Z-matrix of the N, CA and C atoms (Angstrom, degrees):
N
C 1 1.425
C 2 1.524 1 106.97
N 3 1.413 2 112.77 1 127.46
C 4 1.423 3 121.92 2 -174.89
C 5 1.504 4 108.88 3 -114.58
N 6 1.423 5 126.08 4 148.67
C 7 1.346 6 123.27 5 174.51
C 8 1.595 7 109.41 6 -72.97
N 9 1.295 8 114.57 7 168.08
C 10 1.506 9 113.71 8 -176.31
C 11 1.558 10 106.27 9 -71.86
N 12 1.297 11 114.35 10 156.42
C 13 1.473 12 123.59 11 -175.15
C 14 1.571 13 107.01 12 -60.82
N 15 1.295 14 122.71 13 -38.74
C 16 1.408 15 122.95 14 -175.30
C 17 1.598 16 105.46 15 -60.78
N 18 1.257 17 123.87 16 -29.34
C 19 1.478 18 123.73 17 178.43
C 20 1.591 19 111.12 18 -56.50
N 21 1.322 20 118.35 19 -41.67
C 22 1.423 21 120.32 20 -177.91
C 23 1.525 22 108.18 21 -59.83
N 24 1.341 23 119.73 22 -52.24
C 25 1.405 24 122.27 23 -177.28
C 26 1.514 25 111.29 24 -60.64
N 27 1.242 26 121.77 25 -33.88
C 28 1.499 27 121.94 26 178.68
C 29 1.473 28 106.91 27 -76.21
N 30 1.284 29 123.77 28 -37.99
C 31 1.409 30 125.32 29 -179.38
C 32 1.497 31 110.59 30 -68.48
N 33 1.289 32 121.06 31 -49.82
C 34 1.458 33 120.03 32 -176.08
C 35 1.545 34 108.31 33 -71.19
N 36 1.290 35 121.79 34 -34.61
C 37 1.471 36 120.81 35 176.88
C 38 1.487 37 109.22 36 -60.13
N 39 1.384 38 114.59 37 -46.04
C 40 1.495 39 115.70 38 177.12
C 41 1.432 40 116.80 39 -57.49
N 42 1.418 41 111.99 40 -49.85
C 43 1.483 42 120.54 41 -179.09
C 44 1.633 43 108.58 42 -53.14
N 45 1.295 44 115.25 43 -54.94
C 46 1.462 45 119.69 44 -175.97
C 47 1.477 46 113.11 45 -62.39
N 48 1.322 47 118.71 46 -34.87
C 49 1.397 48 125.16 47 -178.39
C 50 1.565 49 105.62 48 -72.57
N 51 1.275 50 118.96 49 -40.20
C 52 1.502 51 114.72 50 -179.27
C 53 1.579 52 109.88 51 -77.60
N 54 1.288 53 117.34 52 -28.99
C 55 1.504 54 117.27 53 170.17
C 56 1.525 55 112.54 54 -61.00
N 57 1.479 56 116.65 55 -41.38
C 58 1.454 57 115.04 56 172.16
C 59 1.410 58 118.30 57 -63.41
N 60 1.294 59 118.75 58 -34.50
C 61 1.577 60 121.92 59 175.06
C 62 1.427 61 107.53 60 -63.20
N 63 1.385 62 119.73 61 -46.20
C 64 1.381 63 124.83 62 -173.49
C 65 1.585 64 111.74 63 -60.75
N 66 1.440 65 113.19 64 -44.74
C 67 1.446 66 116.06 65 -175.47
C 68 1.564 67 106.05 66 -73.24
N 69 1.304 68 114.90 67 -31.61
C 70 1.468 69 114.35 68 178.64
C 71 1.464 70 113.53 69 -65.69
N 72 1.307 71 118.88 70 -40.01
C 73 1.498 72 121.62 71 171.24
C 74 1.435 73 114.78 72 -55.66
N 75 1.352 74 114.72 73 -46.97
C 76 1.554 75 122.90 74 178.72
C 77 1.510 76 106.51 75 -59.57
N 78 1.369 77 119.82 76 -51.89
C 79 1.385 78 120.78 77 -178.19
C 80 1.559 79 117.00 78 -52.96
N 81 1.292 80 106.85 79 -38.08
C 82 1.535 81 119.01 80 -178.87
C 83 1.530 82 114.92 81 -71.36
N 84 1.365 83 110.01 82 -22.74
C 85 1.511 84 116.11 83 -174.93
C 86 1.590 85 110.92 84 -68.57
N 87 1.281 86 120.83 85 161.45
C 88 1.481 87 119.79 86 -179.18
C 89 1.546 88 115.63 87 -65.73
N 90 1.299 89 119.80 88 138.24
C 91 1.430 90 119.84 89 179.75
C 92 1.530 91 114.78 90 -49.23
N 93 1.436 92 116.54 91 146.21
C 94 1.392 93 118.69 92 179.30
C 95 1.448 94 112.70 93 166.69
N 96 1.269 95 116.18 94 -177.89
C 97 1.550 96 117.40 95 -176.83
C 98 1.471 97 109.85 96 -65.47
N 99 1.277 98 118.10 97 -46.54
C 100 1.458 99 120.53 98 -174.58
C 101 1.626 100 111.96 99 -62.20
N 102 1.305 101 113.10 100 -38.83
C 103 1.453 102 118.28 101 175.61
C 104 1.563 103 109.80 102 -63.61
N 105 1.317 104 118.09 103 -46.84
C 106 1.448 105 118.87 104 174.46
C 107 1.499 106 115.46 105 -57.99
N 108 1.254 107 119.07 106 -43.69
C 109 1.433 108 124.72 107 175.04
C 110 1.537 109 109.82 108 -57.85
N 111 1.361 110 116.15 109 -50.76
C 112 1.451 111 122.24 110 -176.43
C 113 1.547 112 111.37 111 -58.43
N 114 1.242 113 116.86 112 -42.86
C 115 1.444 114 128.38 113 -179.52
C 116 1.572 115 109.43 114 -63.12
N 117 1.453 116 111.24 115 -48.56
C 118 1.405 117 113.28 116 -178.80
C 119 1.500 118 114.60 117 -64.98
N 120 1.387 119 111.80 118 -36.51
C 121 1.496 120 118.24 119 178.46
C 122 1.547 121 108.47 120 -62.91
N 123 1.366 122 114.72 121 -41.76
C 124 1.491 123 117.01 122 -175.33
C 125 1.523 124 108.52 123 -68.70
N 126 1.259 125 121.08 124 -44.72
C 127 1.385 126 122.66 125 176.73
C 128 1.505 127 114.36 126 -58.79
N 129 1.342 128 118.40 127 -42.84
C 130 1.412 129 124.81 128 178.27
C 131 1.526 130 111.67 129 -62.90
N 132 1.367 131 118.73 130 -47.36
C 133 1.421 132 116.85 131 -179.82
C 134 1.530 133 113.41 132 -72.62
N 135 1.392 134 114.86 133 -27.55
C 136 1.447 135 122.35 134 179.91
C 137 1.649 136 106.77 135 -64.29
N 138 1.334 137 115.29 136 -47.11
C 139 1.468 138 117.03 137 -178.75
C 140 1.552 139 109.53 138 -64.10
N 141 1.283 140 116.53 139 -39.84
C 142 1.533 141 119.39 140 178.45
C 143 1.575 142 109.01 141 -62.26
N 144 1.271 143 112.85 142 -43.21
C 145 1.494 144 121.08 143 -175.94
C 146 1.571 145 106.54 144 -64.48
N 147 1.240 146 119.28 145 -44.80
C 148 1.516 147 123.80 146 -178.22
C 149 1.536 148 112.23 147 -69.97
N 150 1.433 149 114.59 148 -30.67
C 151 1.444 150 118.69 149 -178.88
C 152 1.518 151 111.18 150 -84.28
N 153 1.280 152 117.00 151 -22.17
C 154 1.429 153 117.46 152 -175.66
C 155 1.459 154 119.10 153 -55.84
N 156 1.342 155 116.65 154 -51.45
C 157 1.500 156 124.12 155 179.85
C 158 1.510 157 111.36 156 -49.55
N 159 1.395 158 113.46 157 -63.94
C 160 1.482 159 113.45 158 -174.85
C 161 1.468 160 112.78 159 -62.89
N 162 1.405 161 121.43 160 -31.77
C 163 1.309 162 124.34 161 176.49
C 164 1.517 163 116.97 162 -68.34
N 165 1.261 164 119.18 163 -39.10
C 166 1.437 165 127.07 164 173.01
C 167 1.512 166 112.97 165 -67.21
N 168 1.252 167 120.79 166 -52.78
C 169 1.441 168 122.95 167 179.50
C 170 1.592 169 109.83 168 -73.21
N 171 1.178 170 117.05 169 -28.90
C 172 1.558 171 119.26 170 174.07
C 173 1.496 172 112.13 171 -60.63
N 174 1.477 173 110.60 172 -46.10
C 175 1.467 174 115.91 173 -178.47
C 176 1.594 175 108.46 174 -71.61
N 177 1.259 176 121.76 175 -31.77
C 178 1.427 177 123.23 176 175.84
C 179 1.621 178 111.67 177 -63.98
N 180 1.305 179 115.85 178 -26.13
C 181 1.448 180 115.13 179 -179.66
C 182 1.531 181 111.67 180 -82.73
N 183 1.283 182 120.09 181 -15.41
C 184 1.507 183 120.10 182 175.87
C 185 1.483 184 111.43 183 -71.39
N 186 1.304 185 114.33 184 127.51
C 187 1.534 186 120.70 185 -178.20
C 188 1.462 187 104.70 186 -84.03
N 189 1.438 188 116.60 187 147.94
C 190 1.406 189 118.27 188 173.21
C 191 1.514 190 113.61 189 -77.10
N 192 1.374 191 117.62 190 154.39
C 193 1.358 192 118.45 191 -179.56
C 194 1.561 193 111.11 192 -79.84
N 195 1.198 194 119.52 193 -8.90
C 196 1.455 195 123.99 194 -174.53
C 197 1.548 196 106.78 195 -110.09
N 198 1.368 197 118.69 196 153.93
C 199 1.517 198 121.13 197 -179.48
C 200 1.487 199 110.94 198 -72.05
N 201 1.382 200 115.30 199 140.26
C 202 1.430 201 121.81 200 174.56
C 203 1.499 202 107.65 201 -58.18
N 204 1.321 203 116.35 202 156.42
C 205 1.527 204 120.56 203 175.66
C 206 1.542 205 106.27 204 -59.41
N 207 1.443 206 110.03 205 133.60
C 208 1.500 207 117.70 206 176.08
C 209 1.458 208 113.75 207 88.97
N 210 1.375 209 121.90 208 -7.11
C 211 1.356 210 121.34 209 174.53
C 212 1.524 211 115.50 210 -77.78
N 213 1.251 212 116.10 211 163.82
C 214 1.474 213 118.62 212 -175.50
C 215 1.511 214 105.17 213 -72.96
N 216 1.375 215 115.37 214 153.02
C 217 1.374 216 126.75 215 173.38
C 218 1.488 217 107.14 216 -149.87
N 219 1.393 218 121.89 217 170.01
C 220 1.413 219 121.18 218 176.33
C 221 1.518 220 112.35 219 -56.43
N 222 1.268 221 120.45 220 -30.65
C 223 1.469 222 118.81 221 -178.50
C 224 1.473 223 118.12 222 -97.29
N 225 1.372 224 119.11 223 -12.69
C 226 1.461 225 119.33 224 178.25
C 227 1.555 226 110.35 225 -129.07
N 228 1.221 227 115.66 226 127.55
C 229 1.444 228 118.76 227 175.69
C 230 1.463 229 118.17 228 -67.80
N 231 1.424 230 118.85 229 148.88
C 232 1.355 231 116.90 230 179.24
C 233 1.473 232 118.74 231 -62.09
N 234 1.314 233 119.29 232 124.24
C 235 1.401 234 118.89 233 177.89
C 236 1.513 235 111.75 234 -77.89
N 237 1.422 236 119.88 235 145.44
C 238 1.345 237 126.74 236 178.98
C 239 1.527 238 115.24 237 -47.31
N 240 1.338 239 114.20 238 -39.57
C 241 1.436 240 119.21 239 -176.02
C 242 1.579 241 113.74 240 -74.95
N 243 1.287 242 115.68 241 -6.41
C 244 1.468 243 122.88 242 -174.30
C 245 1.572 244 110.84 243 -103.52
N 246 1.269 245 119.60 244 5.21
C 247 1.473 246 121.81 245 -179.33
C 248 1.493 247 114.76 246 -85.90
N 249 1.231 248 115.91 247 161.63
C 250 1.391 249 122.49 248 179.25
C 251 1.509 250 112.69 249 -69.25
N 252 1.304 251 112.38 250 -30.36
C 253 1.532 252 117.99 251 -179.98
C 254 1.414 253 109.05 252 -66.89
N 255 1.356 254 118.70 253 -44.27
C 256 1.568 255 117.95 254 -174.82
C 257 1.461 256 113.01 255 -79.16
N 258 1.271 257 120.66 256 -24.60
C 259 1.402 258 123.85 257 -177.89
C 260 1.532 259 114.23 258 -102.69
N 261 1.244 260 120.44 259 -31.00
C 262 1.424 261 125.48 260 179.44
C 263 1.491 262 106.69 261 83.34
N 264 1.352 263 121.42 262 -3.87
C 265 1.463 264 122.78 263 176.89
C 266 1.505 265 113.90 264 -111.73
N 267 1.383 266 111.68 265 128.78
C 268 1.532 267 111.02 266 -178.63
C 269 1.640 268 106.46 267 -68.93
N 270 1.407 269 107.55 268 145.50
C 271 1.460 270 116.89 269 -173.59
C 272 1.617 271 105.97 270 -86.60
N 273 1.269 272 113.54 271 155.03
C 274 1.418 273 121.38 272 173.76
C 275 1.466 274 112.64 273 -99.06
N 276 1.352 275 115.41 274 51.29
C 277 1.478 276 118.48 275 179.55
C 278 1.513 277 111.76 276 -87.91
């Protein structure tokens, strides 16, 4: 069971808005070591946050070099439940 798609838009908009408010409060604080550490931590987590989506979905697009379980191979015949016709999904064999 998955939440409605609109939930993600609201959640991400809220998260990024709150991050913006937080960094704005840090930028407005007096200069010092704590401010520098906070800004560095924010930039580091923001870079990881931005890189996460393309990295995750990019890795999902890579096909394995070995057959998926249940796919045909020279030693095992294709099972009926593993065909495109029965599942409607192309196999990554």
